[in-house]
N, C-alpha and C positions, 0 to 999 in steps of 0.2 A: 408473463414469465413468473413461475412460482419458485420461491426461495424456501429452502428448508430452514426451519428455525429450531429444530430439535437439537439440544445440546449433546445427545448421545449418538449423533450421526457418525462422528469420527470413531467412536468405540464400536459401532456396528459394522463399519466398513474397514475390514482388516487390511485391505490392499492400499489404503490411504497412508502414505508414508510421510506426508507433509508435517513438518515440525513447526508449531506456532512460535513466533518470535517472542523473546523474553521482554519483560517490561523495560529492562535496561536498554535493550537494543532499540525498542520503539522510542524511548525517551531520548536516547542519544541521537537518533535519526531526526526526531522532532526538533531537538535543540539545534542541530546543524541547519535544518531547513529554516527555522525561525531566524537564525543568525544571517543566513543568506538573504532572506526577505528584508531584514533590518538594514543590511548593507546596501541592498538595492534601493530601498526607500531613502536612505541617507544620501546616496549618490544622486538620486533625481531631485531631492529637495535640499541639496548642499547649500546653495546661496540663501535660501529662506531660513534654514536651520541655524546657520552661523551669522545671520544678520542681527544687529543690536536692537531691532524694533520691539521684540517681545521678550518676556522672561523665559528663562531656560525651562522652567516647569511647564509653561504653556506649550512650548515647542515639543517637549517630550510627550505630553498628553496628545497633542495633534499627531505626532508620529505613531503612537500606539493606536490611535483611532484609524489611521490609514493601514496599519498592520493587519487588522482583521480581514478586510476584503482582499488585500494583497495576498495573504497567506492562503485563503480559500482558493483564489484563482491560481496561485502558484501550484498548489497540490493537484488541482483538477488538470491543469495543462500538462504537468510533468507525468502524472500517473497515466494519463491518456496517451501521451506521446512516447513514454518510456516503458510501456507495458507493465504498469503497476509500481513503478519506482519513481522516487524523487532523488535528487543528489544525496540527501541524508540517508535514505533507504539504501541507495546503491553503496555508499561507503560502509554502512552497517550490514550489508549483505542480506537484506530482507526485501520482500516483495508482497504486494497486494495481489491476491488471486481470488477467484470465486469459489464458493463452497462446492459447487456442483460442476467444476471444470469447464464452465462456459467462458468465452472470451470476455474481457472487460469491455464495457461500453460507456458512453457518456452518461447514461442514466444511473448506472451503478456507481460510477466514480463521483458524480454530482451528489447522489444521495449520501454516500459515506462521508464526503467532505462537508456538505452543508450541515450535517448533524454534529460537526465539531463544536458548534455553538453549545449544544447540550452537554458535551463532555467537559467544557470549561467551567460549568456551573458547580458549586458556587464560586470557587476560586481555583485557579491553576490546575485544571484537569482532574479535580478530585472525583467527580462523577465518572469520568473515563477510566481512571485508575481502579475505582471500585468495581466498575463493570468488567474490566480486563481480569482482575483478580478473582471475580466470582463466576467467570465463564470458563467452562472446560476447554473451549476452543480459543481462549484468551482474546475475546472480541470486545471492542468498545461498542457503544450504542450505534454508532454509524455503521460499523461492520455487521452487526446483527441485522439492522434494517436493510442494508444493501446485499446481504448474503455473501459477505467477503471474509477472508482470513488474511492476516499478515503472517507470512511464514518465512522461515530461513531459506535463503536462496539454494543452499546445498541440498535441501530435502525435496526440491521439486524434481519430479521424474521427467526427464526429457526423452522419452522413448520416441522413436520414429514411427509414425502411423503406418499401418500395413498398406494403405493406399499409395504411399510414396515409395514403396519398395517393389521394384519390378523383378520377378524371378527370371533367372537364366533359363533358356529353353531346356538345358540338360539337367537342371536341378529341381528338386521337389520344393513346393511352396508350402510352408508351414503357416499356421494361423498365428504363431508367435513371431512378431517382427524382428526380435533380437536374433532368433534362430536363423531367419532368412539372411541376415547380414553375414553371419558366420558360415552358413552352408553354401553361399554362392561360390561358384568355381571361377577362377581367373581365366 
């Protein structure tokens, strides 16, 4: 599978109406997702976290160590099962899609989420923020490597493919699927 890495692809393709998600939308979705991961970890380690055996600082450090793999698994599972969305992305009305309109698969989702480790360098997503701000398609390093975009949900074109539209025997069949819907006789 070949992914385009040319930043001018969206400029060259005038029919692409997908709008990249803003930095604020992405940050808010990430915040919501991390909060859900934190609550999940707190729930499964409730008795250990609130026991008097260790210091609070040690417990917090241990919780954050568990947060990294949990967050990666969380994003992979939700983006795979929810067609490019996590609960945070769904609330913020954004979605992960491929640059070349191919369906998302485990390899693409794993690649973009595994490279979250690079975005966190040196602290709190500085590398990811710089990457998003310097990319015309607003991609972080994981998106560039996987050939994905994070776009606003409302900008995704949900046209019905021509293969799913059956023409009526008495009507003409157009190559434009939208015309076929409106030209069908009842």
